[in-house]
C-alpha positions as CSV (number, residue, x, y, z in Angstrom):
1,M,0.1,0.0,0.2
2,K,1.4,3.5,-0.9
3,I,-0.2,6.2,1.3
4,V,-0.1,9.2,-1.0
5,N,-0.3,13.2,-0.1
6,N,-1.5,14.1,-3.5
7,V,-4.8,12.5,-5.1
8,S,-3.0,12.9,-8.5
9,E,-0.7,9.9,-7.5
10,A,-3.3,7.8,-7.5
11,V,-6.2,9.1,-9.7
12,N,-4.1,9.8,-13.1
13,S,-4.1,8.7,-16.9
14,T,-1.5,5.8,-16.1
15,N,-3.5,4.2,-13.4
16,I,-6.9,4.7,-15.0
17,K,-6.2,3.7,-18.6
18,P,-9.3,3.8,-21.6
19,G,-11.4,0.8,-20.9
20,S,-11.2,1.1,-17.5
21,I,-14.3,0.6,-15.3
22,I,-14.3,2.0,-11.8
23,Y,-16.9,1.2,-8.9
24,I,-17.3,3.8,-6.6
25,Q,-18.4,3.2,-3.0
26,G,-21.7,5.1,-2.6
27,N,-24.4,7.0,-0.4
28,A,-22.4,8.4,2.6
29,A,-19.1,6.9,2.1
30,T,-18.9,8.6,-1.9
31,P,-14.8,8.9,-2.2
32,Q,-15.9,12.9,-2.6
33,V,-11.6,13.9,-3.3
34,L,-11.3,10.7,-5.6
35,C,-14.2,11.7,-7.2
36,R,-13.6,15.3,-7.7
37,Q,-10.2,14.2,-9.0
38,L,-11.5,12.0,-11.8
39,A,-13.8,15.0,-13.2
40,Q,-11.0,17.3,-13.2
41,D,-8.2,15.4,-15.1
42,N,-9.4,15.6,-18.7
43,N,-6.6,13.1,-19.7
44,I,-8.7,10.3,-18.1
45,H,-11.2,9.3,-20.8
46,H,-13.2,6.1,-22.5
47,I,-14.0,4.6,-18.9
48,D,-17.0,3.5,-17.2
49,T,-18.0,3.9,-13.7
50,L,-20.3,2.3,-11.9
51,H,-22.2,3.3,-8.5
52,V,-25.5,3.6,-6.0
53,L,-26.5,7.1,-5.2
54,L,-23.3,9.3,-4.9
55,L,-23.8,12.0,-2.5
56,G,-21.3,15.2,-1.4
57,D,-19.5,17.5,-3.3
58,I,-19.3,15.5,-6.6
59,Q,-21.5,17.9,-8.8
60,D,-18.8,18.2,-11.5
61,L,-18.7,14.6,-12.0
62,F,-21.8,14.2,-14.0
63,S,-21.6,17.6,-15.8
64,Q,-22.3,17.1,-19.7
65,D,-18.5,17.9,-20.8
66,T,-17.6,15.0,-18.0
67,C,-20.3,13.1,-19.2
68,K,-18.6,13.1,-22.9
69,R,-15.4,11.1,-21.5
70,I,-17.1,9.1,-18.7
71,R,-19.7,6.8,-19.5
72,H,-22.0,6.9,-15.8
73,R,-23.3,3.4,-15.1
74,I,-25.9,4.3,-12.3
75,I,-27.7,1.9,-10.3
76,F,-29.6,4.0,-7.9
77,N,-30.3,8.0,-9.3
78,G,-29.7,10.7,-6.6
79,P,-29.7,14.7,-7.1
80,H,-26.5,14.8,-8.5
81,S,-27.0,12.5,-11.4
82,R,-30.6,12.9,-12.4
83,K,-30.2,15.6,-14.9
84,A,-27.5,13.4,-16.6
85,I,-29.2,10.6,-16.4
86,N,-32.9,11.5,-18.1
87,H,-30.8,13.6,-20.7
88,G,-29.2,11.1,-22.3
89,W,-25.7,11.4,-20.9
90,A,-25.4,8.8,-18.8
91,A,-26.8,5.3,-18.6
92,Y,-29.4,3.7,-15.9
93,Q,-27.7,0.2,-14.9
94,L,-30.8,-2.1,-13.8
95,I,-29.6,-4.5,-11.1
96,H,-31.3,-5.4,-7.8
97,L,-29.2,-4.3,-4.7
98,S,-28.8,-8.1,-3.9
99,D,-27.4,-8.7,-7.0
100,I,-24.5,-6.4,-7.2
101,P,-21.9,-8.5,-6.2
102,N,-22.8,-11.2,-8.4
103,Q,-22.8,-9.0,-11.3
104,L,-19.2,-7.3,-10.3
105,T,-17.8,-10.6,-10.3
106,D,-19.3,-12.9,-13.2
107,F,-20.1,-9.9,-15.8
108,I,-19.0,-6.3,-15.5
109,K,-15.6,-7.4,-13.8
110,P,-14.5,-3.7,-12.5
111,N,-10.3,-3.2,-12.6
112,I,-10.9,-0.1,-10.5
113,A,-12.5,0.3,-7.0
114,F,-12.8,3.9,-5.6
115,L,-13.4,3.7,-1.7
116,Q,-13.9,5.6,1.5
117,V,-12.0,3.5,4.7
118,S,-11.5,3.8,8.3
119,G,-9.1,2.3,10.4
120,P,-7.1,0.3,10.7
121,D,-7.8,-2.0,13.8
122,N,-5.0,-3.8,15.5
123,G,-4.8,-6.4,12.8
124,G,-4.6,-3.9,9.4
125,N,-7.7,-4.3,8.8
126,Y,-9.9,-1.0,7.5
127,S,-13.9,-0.6,8.1
128,F,-15.7,0.2,4.6
129,G,-17.8,2.5,7.1
130,T,-21.0,3.2,6.1
131,T,-21.5,1.4,2.9
132,V,-20.3,-2.1,1.6
133,E,-23.5,-2.8,-0.9
134,G,-20.9,-4.1,-3.8
135,V,-17.7,-2.9,-2.6
136,K,-16.2,-6.0,-1.0
137,A,-16.9,-7.7,-4.8
138,A,-15.2,-4.7,-6.3
139,V,-12.0,-4.9,-4.7
140,N,-11.8,-9.0,-5.4
141,S,-12.6,-8.1,-8.8
142,A,-10.2,-4.8,-9.2
143,R,-7.3,-7.3,-7.7
144,A,-8.2,-10.4,-9.8
145,N,-7.8,-8.2,-12.8
146,N,-4.5,-6.4,-12.0
147,G,-6.3,-3.3,-11.6
148,Y,-6.3,-0.6,-8.5
149,V,-7.8,-0.3,-5.2
150,I,-7.9,3.4,-4.3
151,V,-9.2,4.6,-0.9
152,E,-9.7,7.6,0.9
153,R,-9.5,7.3,4.7
154,N,-11.6,9.8,6.0
155,A,-11.0,11.0,10.0
156,K,-14.5,11.6,10.3
157,M,-15.8,7.9,9.0
158,P,-16.9,5.7,11.7
159,F,-15.5,2.1,12.1
160,V,-18.4,0.0,11.4
161,L,-17.9,-3.3,12.3
162,G,-18.6,-6.4,10.2
163,T,-17.2,-6.4,6.7
164,T,-13.1,-5.2,6.3
165,L,-10.7,-4.8,4.0
166,H,-7.2,-5.8,5.0
167,E,-4.3,-3.2,4.3
168,S,-2.3,-6.1,2.0
169,E,-5.8,-5.1,-0.4
170,I,-5.4,-1.4,-0.6
171,D,-3.1,0.2,-3.9
172,F,-3.2,3.6,-2.8
173,M,-4.5,5.8,0.3
174,I,-5.0,9.3,0.7
175,D,-6.0,10.7,4.3
176,V,-9.0,13.2,4.2
177,D,-10.8,14.9,6.5
178,Y,-14.1,16.2,5.9
179,D,-18.0,15.7,7.0
180,L,-20.0,12.8,5.5
181,P,-23.4,13.3,4.0
182,H,-26.1,13.2,5.8
183,S,-29.9,12.9,5.7
184,P,-31.7,15.7,8.3
185,V,-34.8,14.5,10.0
186,H,-38.0,15.7,8.9
187,E,-40.9,15.7,11.2
188,P,-43.6,13.5,9.7
189,D,-47.0,15.4,8.9
190,E,-50.5,14.2,10.0
191,R,-50.9,12.2,6.5
192,A,-47.6,10.2,7.6
193,C,-48.5,10.0,11.4
194,K,-51.3,7.9,9.7
195,I,-49.4,5.4,7.7
196,G,-47.4,4.9,10.7
197,E,-50.0,4.1,13.0
198,I,-51.6,1.8,10.7
199,I,-48.4,-0.2,10.2
200,A,-47.5,0.1,14.1
201,Q,-51.0,-1.3,15.1
202,L,-51.6,-3.9,12.5
203,Y,-48.2,-5.2,11.5
204,I,-45.8,-4.6,13.9
205,H,-45.7,-7.1,17.1
206,D,-43.3,-8.1,19.8
207,G,-40.9,-10.4,18.3
208,S,-41.1,-8.8,14.7
209,T,-38.2,-7.6,12.7
210,L,-38.4,-4.3,10.8
211,Q,-36.5,-3.3,7.4
212,Y,-37.5,0.4,6.5
213,G,-35.5,3.1,5.4
214,I,-35.4,7.2,5.7
215,G,-38.1,9.8,5.3
216,E,-41.5,10.8,7.1
217,V,-42.9,7.7,7.5
218,P,-40.2,5.5,8.5
219,E,-40.1,8.5,11.1
220,A,-43.7,8.4,11.9
221,V,-43.5,4.2,12.2
222,T,-40.4,4.7,14.9
223,K,-42.9,7.1,17.3
224,A,-46.2,4.6,16.7
225,L,-43.9,1.9,17.6
226,I,-42.3,3.6,20.7
227,R,-46.1,4.9,21.6
228,K,-47.4,1.1,21.5
229,G,-44.8,-0.1,23.8
230,V,-44.0,-3.3,21.6
231,K,-41.3,-5.2,22.8
232,N,-38.0,-7.3,21.6
233,L,-37.9,-6.3,17.6
234,G,-35.1,-7.4,15.5
235,I,-33.5,-5.3,12.6
236,Y,-32.0,-6.7,9.7
237,T,-32.4,-4.0,6.8
238,E,-30.1,-2.8,3.9
239,L,-30.3,0.6,4.9
240,L,-30.3,1.8,8.8
241,A,-30.8,5.4,9.6
242,D,-31.5,7.2,12.7
243,S,-35.0,6.3,13.5
244,M,-33.8,2.6,13.9
245,R,-30.8,4.0,16.1
246,I,-33.4,5.3,18.5
247,L,-35.1,2.3,18.6
248,I,-31.9,0.3,19.4
249,E,-31.1,3.2,22.1
250,K,-34.4,3.0,23.6
251,G,-33.9,-1.0,24.5
252,I,-37.1,-1.5,21.9
253,V,-34.6,-3.6,19.4
254,T,-32.9,-6.5,21.1
255,N,-32.5,-8.6,18.4
256,K,-33.5,-11.4,20.8
257,Y,-34.9,-13.5,18.1
258,L,-32.4,-13.1,15.5
259,Q,-29.6,-15.3,14.6
260,N,-27.0,-13.0,15.9
261,N,-27.6,-10.4,18.8
262,F,-27.1,-7.0,16.7
263,S,-28.4,-5.3,13.9
264,L,-27.4,-6.0,10.3
265,A,-27.0,-3.6,7.7
266,S,-25.4,-2.6,4.3
267,I,-25.7,0.9,4.2
268,F,-25.7,3.4,7.2
269,L,-27.2,7.1,6.7
270,A,-27.4,9.4,9.4
271,G,-29.0,12.7,10.4
272,S,-26.5,14.3,11.8
273,R,-22.6,14.0,12.8
274,E,-23.4,12.5,16.1
275,G,-25.3,9.8,14.1
276,Y,-21.9,8.7,12.6
277,K,-20.2,9.0,15.5
278,W,-22.4,6.3,17.5
279,L,-21.9,3.8,14.7
280,D,-17.8,3.8,15.7
281,F,-16.8,0.5,16.9
282,N,-20.4,-0.2,17.9
283,S,-21.2,-3.7,18.5
284,S,-24.9,-3.9,18.3
285,V,-24.7,-3.0,14.7
286,Q,-22.7,-5.1,12.0
287,S,-22.3,-3.9,8.1
288,R,-22.3,-7.0,5.5
289,P,-22.7,-6.9,1.8
290,S,-25.7,-6.7,-0.2
291,D,-25.8,-10.4,-1.2
292,Q,-26.1,-11.4,2.1
293,T,-28.2,-8.5,3.8
294,N,-30.9,-8.4,0.6
295,N,-30.4,-12.3,-0.2
296,I,-34.2,-13.3,-0.1
297,R,-33.6,-16.4,1.5
298,N,-31.7,-14.9,4.7
299,I,-34.8,-12.2,4.4
300,A,-37.4,-15.4,5.0
301,L,-35.5,-17.0,7.6
302,Q,-36.3,-14.0,9.6
303,P,-39.3,-14.2,12.3
304,K,-41.8,-11.8,11.4
305,M,-39.9,-9.5,8.7
306,T,-41.9,-6.7,8.4
307,A,-40.4,-4.9,5.2
308,I,-41.7,-1.5,4.8
309,N,-41.0,0.4,1.7
310,G,-42.5,3.5,-0.3
311,A,-43.3,3.8,-3.9
312,I,-43.8,6.6,-6.3
313,G,-47.3,4.6,-7.1
314,V,-49.7,1.9,-8.0
315,D,-52.5,1.0,-10.1
316,L,-55.7,-0.8,-9.6
317,H,-54.3,-4.2,-10.1
318,G,-51.3,-3.9,-7.5
319,N,-48.7,-3.1,-9.9
320,I,-45.9,-1.3,-7.9
321,W,-43.3,1.3,-9.2
322,A,-40.9,3.0,-7.1
323,D,-37.5,3.9,-9.8
324,S,-39.4,6.0,-12.3
325,L,-41.9,8.7,-13.0
326,F,-42.7,7.4,-16.7
327,A,-40.9,4.9,-18.6
328,R,-37.5,6.4,-19.3
329,Q,-37.5,9.2,-16.7
330,I,-35.6,8.0,-13.9
331,Y,-35.7,8.9,-10.2
332,S,-34.2,6.7,-8.1
333,G,-33.5,2.9,-8.8
334,I,-34.6,-0.6,-8.3
335,G,-32.7,-1.0,-4.9
336,G,-33.3,-4.0,-2.7
337,Q,-37.1,-3.2,-2.7
338,A,-38.0,-6.2,-4.4
339,D,-35.7,-8.3,-2.5
340,F,-37.2,-7.1,0.6
341,L,-41.2,-7.5,-0.4
342,R,-40.1,-11.5,-1.5
343,G,-38.4,-12.3,1.5
344,S,-40.8,-10.8,4.1
345,Y,-43.4,-12.8,2.1
346,L,-41.5,-15.8,2.9
347,S,-40.8,-15.2,6.2
348,P,-42.7,-17.2,9.2
349,G,-45.4,-14.2,10.1
350,G,-43.5,-11.7,7.5
351,V,-45.6,-8.9,6.0
352,P,-44.5,-7.1,2.8
353,I,-45.6,-3.6,2.9
354,I,-45.5,-0.6,0.6
355,A,-46.5,2.6,2.4
356,M,-46.9,6.0,0.8
357,K,-49.3,8.9,0.8
358,S,-52.0,8.8,-1.5
359,S,-51.1,12.0,-3.5
360,T,-48.0,13.9,-3.8
361,E,-47.7,17.3,-1.9
362,K,-49.2,19.1,-5.2
363,G,-52.3,16.8,-5.1
364,V,-51.3,14.4,-8.0
365,S,-52.7,10.9,-7.1
366,K,-50.5,8.1,-6.5
367,I,-53.3,5.5,-7.0
368,V,-54.2,5.6,-10.6
369,D,-56.0,3.1,-13.0
370,K,-53.3,1.7,-14.8
371,C,-49.9,2.4,-14.6
372,P,-48.2,4.1,-17.2
373,E,-46.9,2.3,-20.2
374,G,-43.3,0.8,-20.2
375,I,-43.2,1.6,-16.1
376,T,-40.6,-0.6,-14.4
377,T,-42.4,-2.2,-11.8
378,S,-40.8,-3.1,-8.3
379,A,-43.7,-5.3,-7.5
380,I,-46.0,-7.0,-10.1
381,A,-49.7,-7.4,-9.3
382,A,-49.6,-11.0,-8.2
383,D,-46.5,-10.0,-5.4
384,P,-49.1,-10.3,-2.7
385,V,-48.0,-7.2,-0.9
386,V,-49.9,-4.9,1.4
387,I,-50.0,-1.5,0.3
388,V,-51.2,1.3,3.1
389,T,-52.0,5.1,2.5
390,E,-53.4,7.4,5.3
391,N,-56.6,6.5,4.2
392,G,-56.3,2.8,5.2
393,A,-54.5,-0.7,4.5
394,F,-55.1,-3.0,1.6
395,N,-53.9,-6.9,1.8
396,P,-54.5,-8.2,-1.7
397,R,-54.2,-12.2,-0.8
398,G,-57.0,-14.4,-1.8
399,L,-58.5,-11.4,-3.8
400,T,-59.6,-11.5,-7.7
401,I,-58.3,-8.7,-9.7
402,A,-61.9,-6.9,-9.5
403,E,-61.6,-7.1,-5.4
404,H,-57.8,-5.9,-6.0
405,A,-59.4,-2.5,-8.0
406,I,-62.0,-2.2,-5.3
407,G,-59.7,-2.0,-2.5
408,I,-56.9,-0.3,-4.0
409,A,-59.2,2.3,-4.9
410,H,-60.2,3.0,-1.4
411,L,-56.8,4.1,-0.4
412,A,-56.8,7.3,-2.6
413,K,-58.2,10.2,-1.5
414,P,-61.8,10.9,-1.6
415,A,-62.4,12.7,-5.2
416,V,-60.0,10.0,-6.7
417,R,-61.7,7.0,-4.7
418,E,-65.0,8.2,-6.5
419,S,-63.8,8.2,-9.7
420,L,-61.9,5.1,-9.8
421,L,-64.8,3.4,-8.1
422,K,-67.2,5.1,-11.0
423,E,-64.4,3.1,-13.6
424,I,-64.4,-0.1,-11.8
425,Y,-68.2,0.0,-12.1
426,E,-68.9,0.9,-15.4
427,S,-65.8,-1.6,-16.8
428,K,-66.6,-4.3,-18.9
429,E,-63.5,-6.2,-18.5
430,F,-63.6,-6.8,-14.5
431,H,-65.7,-10.2,-13.8
432,K,-69.0,-8.7,-12.0
433,P,-67.6,-5.7,-10.5
434,R,-70.8,-4.5,-9.8
435,A,-72.0,-7.2,-7.6
436,A,-68.2,-6.6,-5.8
437,L,-69.1,-3.2,-5.0
438,K,-72.2,-3.9,-3.2
439,D,-70.2,-5.0,-0.5
440,V,-70.2,-2.7,2.5
441,R,-66.7,-3.3,3.3
442,P,-64.6,-3.9,0.3
443,K,-62.6,-7.0,1.2
444,G,-58.9,-6.8,1.9
445,F,-59.4,-3.4,2.9
446,I,-59.1,-1.9,6.4
447,S,-59.8,1.7,6.9
448,Y,-57.9,4.0,9.3
449,E,-60.9,4.8,11.4
450,S,-61.9,1.6,11.6
451,I,-58.6,0.8,13.5
452,Y,-59.6,2.9,16.4
453,K,-63.6,2.2,16.8
C-alpha cells in the first residue's frame, strides 16, 4: 500500500487507462476527493463508472462535458446524477441490490475500486464505514483483473464492525478529513403519522423484525412503535438510519429472536455527525455486503419480517413502481425493494408493505387506474404486497383482480376514490365488478378510522 499526499498520484491516466471500469462506493461513503479528481483530469477518458447513489460535493462528475469522456452506469439515481441520466448523458443500470456483487464478479468485472475507509484496527483491517453494498466484490474484481484499489481514509468515517478490507488489498491511500453527507430528520406530517399508526397497530408486534429506510413514514412508524410499547424487535435491513438507532437506544430493539444479537445492514445514513459517531465500533450493529443482507433466502429466515418500503405509484391491479416517473424518466432505482418484498412474504409471520401518501404534495394522486406505459415495476399485481396510505391498508391475498381494484381504490383520497370506483363500476373487463361493489366493506381493506373504533 502506498500512502500519497496528492490525489493525482493515484487518480491519473497512467493508472486509469481507457477501457477501465471503476466501481465507486456510494451513499455517505462516496469518496469525494477521488471523484472530484476524476472529474477534473481531462486525460482520463473512455472509461466506465458504476455506483449506487453518489452523495456529497461531486457535482462536476455529472456535468455534460465530463459525461462525454466518462460513461456513468448508475444503479441508483440521485440529485447529482438525475439530470445526466434523464438527458441521456449517463446510463441506467438495472440491478437488484442483492445482485450487485454477483454481477460485478461474473459480468461487469471492474478493474478499479474507489472507496472511503476508516482504520486500521490492530489486525491491519480497514472498515468500509457506512457503505458496503457491492464494494467487497469490487475489491476482489479489481485485484483479480490486475487493477487498483484506491481509498480515502477519512478521519470522520466511523469504524463500522462487520465487513472489512485488509491493508494488503489496498494499492493507494490518501488521508482526508471532511464531514459525511447526512439526511436531516423531517418531522412527519399528519398523513405520514396516520400511515405510521396503521402499520404499527396492524403489522408490527413483539418479536417482529424490521426493515425500512429514511423519510417521514419511517419516522412516523418509529414514533408509533414507541407509543405502542412493542418489545424485542429485531433489525435486518439494507439501510439503517437514525430512526432505527432510536429504537436500539431505547431498548425496543434487542434482536433477541434473530440469529445474531446485533442489527445487520449494508448501508448506514445518519441525520447528523452524532449519528455517525454512534456507529463507531458499536457492537450492536454490523455491516454486510448486499448479497447477504438482501438475499431473499436470508430475509425469509428472519422471524416476522416486516419490510416497509415506499413507492411512486400503484395502479388498480396492484402493480407498484418506485424507480421512475414515466417509462424512461428515472428518479431513483430498483434498489432492494423487490428483495425485501419477496423475502418478507416468505418469512414466518412476515409482511411485505408498501407505504405511501395517497397523493403528492401538489395533490396528484399516486393511486391510478393503470400504471404508465412501459414503467418498470418493483412489484407486479401477483405479488401479495400490503399497501398502506393515510386512508387505510389493503391486503390483496386471496382476492380476484376486481376485488384488488376496489380495495386499492379505497386507498386514494375521496375525490379520486369515487372516480376510480366509477371506472370499475362501468368496466366491462372486470368479472362482475358491480356485484363486488355491493360489499359494505371492501374485501382486504381496513380503513384508518376502523382501527380506532
